[in-house]
One Martini backbone bead per residue (centre of mass of N, CA, C, O) as a GRO file, in nm:
protein
   87
    1UNK     BB    1   1.837  -0.229   0.676
    2UNK     BB    2   1.520  -0.067   0.589
    3UNK     BB    3   1.242   0.160   0.655
    4UNK     BB    4   0.998   0.287   0.405
    5UNK     BB    5   0.773   0.519   0.341
    6UNK     BB    6   0.600   0.580   0.072
    7UNK     BB    7   0.486   0.870   0.125
    8UNK     BB    8   0.815   0.963   0.184
    9UNK     BB    9   0.892   0.799  -0.115
   10UNK     BB   10   0.813   0.851  -0.433
   11UNK     BB   11   1.079   0.745  -0.573
   12UNK     BB   12   0.993   0.432  -0.497
   13UNK     BB   13   0.753   0.350  -0.689
   14UNK     BB   14   0.903   0.187  -0.919
   15UNK     BB   15   1.038  -0.027  -0.748
   16UNK     BB   16   0.779  -0.133  -0.623
   17UNK     BB   17   0.635  -0.216  -0.889
   18UNK     BB   18   0.855  -0.413  -0.973
   19UNK     BB   19   0.841  -0.602  -0.738
   20UNK     BB   20   0.552  -0.683  -0.768
   21UNK     BB   21   0.557  -0.782  -1.069
   22UNK     BB   22   0.805  -0.996  -1.005
   23UNK     BB   23   0.615  -1.136  -0.802
   24UNK     BB   24   0.440  -1.432  -0.742
   25UNK     BB   25   0.250  -1.264  -0.514
   26UNK     BB   26   0.189  -1.026  -0.682
   27UNK     BB   27  -0.065  -0.770  -0.694
   28UNK     BB   28  -0.263  -0.505  -0.751
   29UNK     BB   29  -0.306  -0.450  -0.431
   30UNK     BB   30   0.021  -0.367  -0.419
   31UNK     BB   31   0.002  -0.116  -0.574
   32UNK     BB   32   0.027   0.220  -0.621
   33UNK     BB   33  -0.245   0.247  -0.768
   34UNK     BB   34  -0.428   0.133  -0.547
   35UNK     BB   35  -0.340   0.327  -0.323
   36UNK     BB   36  -0.441   0.575  -0.467
   37UNK     BB   37  -0.731   0.498  -0.489
   38UNK     BB   38  -0.796   0.469  -0.193
   39UNK     BB   39  -0.732   0.766  -0.120
   40UNK     BB   40  -0.950   0.882  -0.320
   41UNK     BB   41  -1.210   0.734  -0.226
   42UNK     BB   42  -1.102   0.790   0.079
   43UNK     BB   43  -1.024   1.027   0.312
   44UNK     BB   44  -0.947   0.815   0.562
   45UNK     BB   45  -0.725   0.712   0.385
   46UNK     BB   46  -0.407   0.596   0.480
   47UNK     BB   47  -0.072   0.576   0.394
   48UNK     BB   48   0.108   0.285   0.544
   49UNK     BB   49   0.318   0.207   0.361
   50UNK     BB   50   0.606  -0.026   0.314
   51UNK     BB   51   0.953  -0.072   0.284
   52UNK     BB   52   1.218  -0.303   0.247
   53UNK     BB   53   1.562  -0.242   0.250
   54UNK     BB   54   1.858  -0.288   0.162
   55UNK     BB   55   2.168  -0.187   0.180
   56UNK     BB   56   2.153  -0.110  -0.146
   57UNK     BB   57   1.823  -0.031  -0.190
   58UNK     BB   58   1.661  -0.284  -0.226
   59UNK     BB   59   1.365  -0.424  -0.263
   60UNK     BB   60   1.243  -0.702  -0.021
   61UNK     BB   61   0.973  -0.554   0.079
   62UNK     BB   62   0.598  -0.525   0.113
   63UNK     BB   63   0.341  -0.294   0.265
   64UNK     BB   64   0.010  -0.266   0.198
   65UNK     BB   65  -0.161   0.027   0.349
   66UNK     BB   66  -0.486   0.233   0.416
   67UNK     BB   67  -0.712   0.105   0.620
   68UNK     BB   68  -0.927  -0.066   0.439
   69UNK     BB   69  -0.751  -0.307   0.524
   70UNK     BB   70  -0.561  -0.554   0.558
   71UNK     BB   71  -0.247  -0.610   0.587
   72UNK     BB   72  -0.002  -0.728   0.331
   73UNK     BB   73   0.275  -0.921   0.283
   74UNK     BB   74   0.565  -0.915   0.058
   75UNK     BB   75   0.844  -1.101  -0.001
   76UNK     BB   76   1.135  -1.235  -0.152
   77UNK     BB   77   1.035  -1.546  -0.065
   78UNK     BB   78   0.703  -1.558  -0.087
   79UNK     BB   79   0.561  -1.423   0.164
   80UNK     BB   80   0.274  -1.427   0.344
   81UNK     BB   81   0.167  -1.172   0.591
   82UNK     BB   82   0.041  -1.082   0.876
   83UNK     BB   83   0.133  -0.856   1.110
   84UNK     BB   84   0.039  -1.049   1.365
   85UNK     BB   85   0.258  -1.273   1.266
   86UNK     BB   86   0.489  -1.120   1.336
   87UNK     BB   87   0.832  -1.114   1.496
   0.00000   0.00000   0.00000
């Protein structure tokens, strides 16, 4: 497993959006389009989003955050969690 910041890996965007679209708890606010809108809407919004990749490079979890609101994670098991709840 490894963690990759979305802002540092634009080639990850298609896999990110496929993961969100195919996830039962994924919604528009997890997509790269929403993240881009948030950055364009407010100059102070910084993309802090990241994906967790498996050993073979598949996206197994995403955390979308621009500083505009609380980050919410969606993992491959269907769990939603706020970062402060992570162990």
